[in-house]
N, C-alpha and C positions, 0 to 999 in steps of 0.2 A: 505493498499500499501508498509502506513511502516514499520509495524508486518512482511510482506509478503518480503519485505528488510531485516530484520533479519535471519529467517529464511532460505533463499537463498545464508546466507553471512554462514550461515551451508553448504547447501548441492551441495553446490555447491563445496564446497572442497569435498566432501566424493564422491561427481561424479567422481573430478579427479581422505576421505571417505575409575614418579619423579619429580610432581608439585611442588616448591617450592617457595616460598618469592622473593629470590633472581632469581630465574629460569628467569633468559635473553637473554636466548639461546634458541634452539631448537635443538632436540636429539634425538636419536635414542628412540620407544617405552621404559621408564624402570615398570619395577614390580611398586616402590611407588604409582603410577599411579590406577593401576585396582586391584578393590578386591578377594580377595583370593576365592573368592568361582565362582567368573568367568565362566563359561568352553565354550563362543567365545570372539572374540576380534580380532581389528582392529584397526591399524594404520600408516600413513601415515604423511609423513614427509616433509613436505610444501618447506623451503628448503633447504633440496638435493630437489628434483629436478626439482627446480626455479635454478639449481645451472648447470644443465646437459645440455648439449649439446643441446639434442633435446627440451629439453622446449625454449629451443634461436632461436632452427628454430622454433615449433611452434607460437612460441612470435607475430614473424610481419600479421601468415595470422588468430591468433585472435585480432589483432588489427581491422583488416578490418575490424570483423565481428558486424557492429549496434545494432545487442542486444544482442551482449555480452556486450559490452562499456555502456550498455545505464541500464544492471543491474547493473552492477560493478560500474556503480555515483552513483544509488541511494541504492548501500550496504553500498558507500560509507560515504551517507547528513548521514545518518540513523544513524550508528555506527560508522563513525571518521577513517575507517580502508581502508586504501586502499592494495588493491591484485595486486599480491599477497607479497609486500612487508609486509605487517600489518600480516600477516594469516605465521605465523612460522609449527608447526603443530596440529595435531587434532589424541584423540587419542579414538573410542566408545568400548566399550565392554559393553555383557549381563551376570544377572546370571541364565538365563534362554531363550528359543527362544521364547521368543515373547516380541514384539512390544514395548511396555509397561513395561519392565522392562532390557532393555532397558536404558545406558547414552555416554553425550556426550562432552568428557571432553575438552576445546576446548583453544590453547595459541597462542594466536593475541593479540594486540594496536589495543586500544581500545576506545572509546571518550561511558566510560560510564554513563555520565549524557545525550549525546543526547539519545542515545539505552532507559535509565528509561524512560523519556520524550514519545518516543516512544511507547513502553507498555499502560505506565499511557492512552492515547486514548484507548486503547483495550476496549469495550466496555465486558471485560471479564475481564479483568483486579482484581487480589490480589497481597494483598505480605503479607505472614508470618515472622515468626522470627525463627529462628532456632540457639537452643543455640546463635552466636556475629557475625550469614546471616544475612541477606533479603534473602528470596526465595520472586519468581516471576512470577505470571503468567497471561498465554494470554491463543485465540486461532490463528490460524489457519489455516482459509478454516474448519472448523470446528473441528481444528484437540485442542488436548491439549495438552499445551506445561508448561514447568517450571523449573524455569532458578536461578538459582546463581554466583555470581563475588565471583571467593574463595580470590585470590585476584586481584589488577588491568591489572595485564595480562593471566592470567586464570577464564573460565570462564563455565560451570559445568550447561551441559542441556538434560531436559529430557522429556515422553512425562508424567510419573508420577511422584509425589511429593517426592515419600519415593528414589527413585536412588538416584535418587538429593543427599536426604539426606546422603543415602549408601557412594554417593561418597566422598563427606563430611569428612566425617569421616574416609574415607582411609584417606583423604588429613591430619589431622588438624592428621593424630596416633591413633585413635581412633576405630579402627577395624582393619584389616589382611588385608596387602596388598600382591599378589601374589609373594613367595619368587620365590627369585631368581632358577632360574635348573628345576621350577614348570613345566610336558609337554605342556601347554598352551604356554610354550618362546624356547621348543624345536629348534624350526629351525631362534631365535633369533642371528642370527652368520655373523657379516661384516657388511659392505654402504649396508644401500634399502634403496628407495623409498617409498615404502608399504609393511608392514608385518597384512595377516590374518591369524589366527588362532583357532579351532574347536572342541571343546572334544562332548562323549559324543554326533556325531552327528545318534547313529545308534536309541539312544533312543527320537527319534523326534516324535513330535504326526503323527498319527500315518495317519491323512489327511492330514499331510506335507511334510513324506513320501511318494512321487505322486514317487516318481526315484526308482523303486528297488534295484537302485545300493548304493542310498542314506542309503537301511537296511542294506551292508556291512558292512560298517565303523563306526570305532570307536574314529576316533582323525586323521583333514587332516590342516596342515598349511602349506601357503605358503608367503614368499617375493617376490620384484620384485624388481630388485640394476639398475644403470647402469649400459655397460659397452664402453661406447664412444662412437663408432657406430651402436650400437644397444641396443633394453631390453632385459634384461638377466632376464626366473625369475625360483625360483626353486622349488620344492616342493615335500611334503611326504603324500604320504593317507596310516595311519595306515587301514587294516580293521581286519574286526571283528574271519578271521585264512586266511594260507596260500591258500588256494583249492578259497578261496572270493578273496585271490591283486590277484590268477593268470585273473580267472574273469573279476577285475576293471582296469588289462592290456590290457587284450586284446579288451573290453570298447574301451577305449582312442586312442588305435591302427587302431581296427576299426572305432574311427572316423573321425582319421587324414584319413586312404584309403583312406575313402569315399568321404573327402572334395578335396582332390586330384584326384578320378576320374570325379566326376565332370567337373572339368573344362576341357577346351576342346579347341580348336580355335575361335570359335565363341561366349564364355561365356561373359557374361556380367563381366563387372571390381568386383561387388563385389562377388565374385563365383574363381576370379582369384587367388584375395587378396586376399581369403580361402586358396588357396591351396597352394599358395606363403610362406602363413605368419608359417601352421604349417610345412613344408619343415623343421624345424629348433627347434622336439619338437620330445624328445626321449625318452622311457622310462623300466622300466626294472622290475623285483620281485628278491625282497628282503627280503624273509619270508615270514612278514604277509603286511607286506609294497611294497609301488609301491615307484621307485625313480624316477622326471620329470624331468628334465628341456629340458626348450624351448630357440631360441635365436630369437628377432623378431630384423632385422633390422629396422634404425631407417627414410632410407627411406618411410620401406613399411608400420611406421608409420604416417607420415606424407601424405601418401597418401591416406591413409585411413580418417584420420579427410578431407584434402581437400573432397575425395568424399563425404562426412555427411556432409560439411558447402555445398558443392556445391546443394548434393541431399534437403535442409532447405533452404536456395534462391529459389528452384522448388518448395517446396512443397510438396516434397517429405519426406516419412522418414527412407528407408534408412540402412541397419543396419550392422551390419557384427560381 
């Protein structure tokens, strides 16, 4: 249970998913945190998220969710971390499209002694030294995990040992980080809550590229920001050529039309919600790229969360 709580502490944030020793406040994605070899990256600024009007609206509903509150109390007991105020930001990236290649850099206020003591109770617990850093291994539901403290506010976690070591080398300056202006950071502009970027997408292994659309992509980035009364998404999809970009744009617009056509007077709430949500979606082609803008009113997001929580209370899955 203790080990599960540690993993949930990271997983919960990802689902909502330039560190230095003197780093005392969260910040937008810092290139110094990410290896120059990275081909995908995700950054969530929890401090920015919890400052938004939407978060303040949702907080009341979340506080009434007994299951979520029990989970957060468990995380706090094991890690000493109070969510959300002690979780500042998280960056996840990989140098390949393989789960064991990914690494998470978590900036949070935690009780290191409590976490280490909890890890020691795991049957697969190991420790290894890497320079001045102590790496620790444990398993969570049969899945291997490696982690290390870079400093008291920065934790590096991965499924395998090598990615954790690689990230520690980046943080101490032994390995090259992403350069300012790198393609992976092209969409990193202005204030944002969430940023996701990936390159070489058309090189995904065949068994992973199930969608024909994926095979037409070179690079995609997306950022999510707060617009006061709405959530705003800005994205760019770079295709292998202009013809592919036009087809991708038609796919987006066709998907939007399908959702809108599916919603009728007697449609169930989730179907109506989807149609209303895509009403603020626009896209157009520019050369070999598709530019996407999507604005969703906060009230629609709140409605979706409320419907999802109600479905879970009644044993339904419900998804949007």
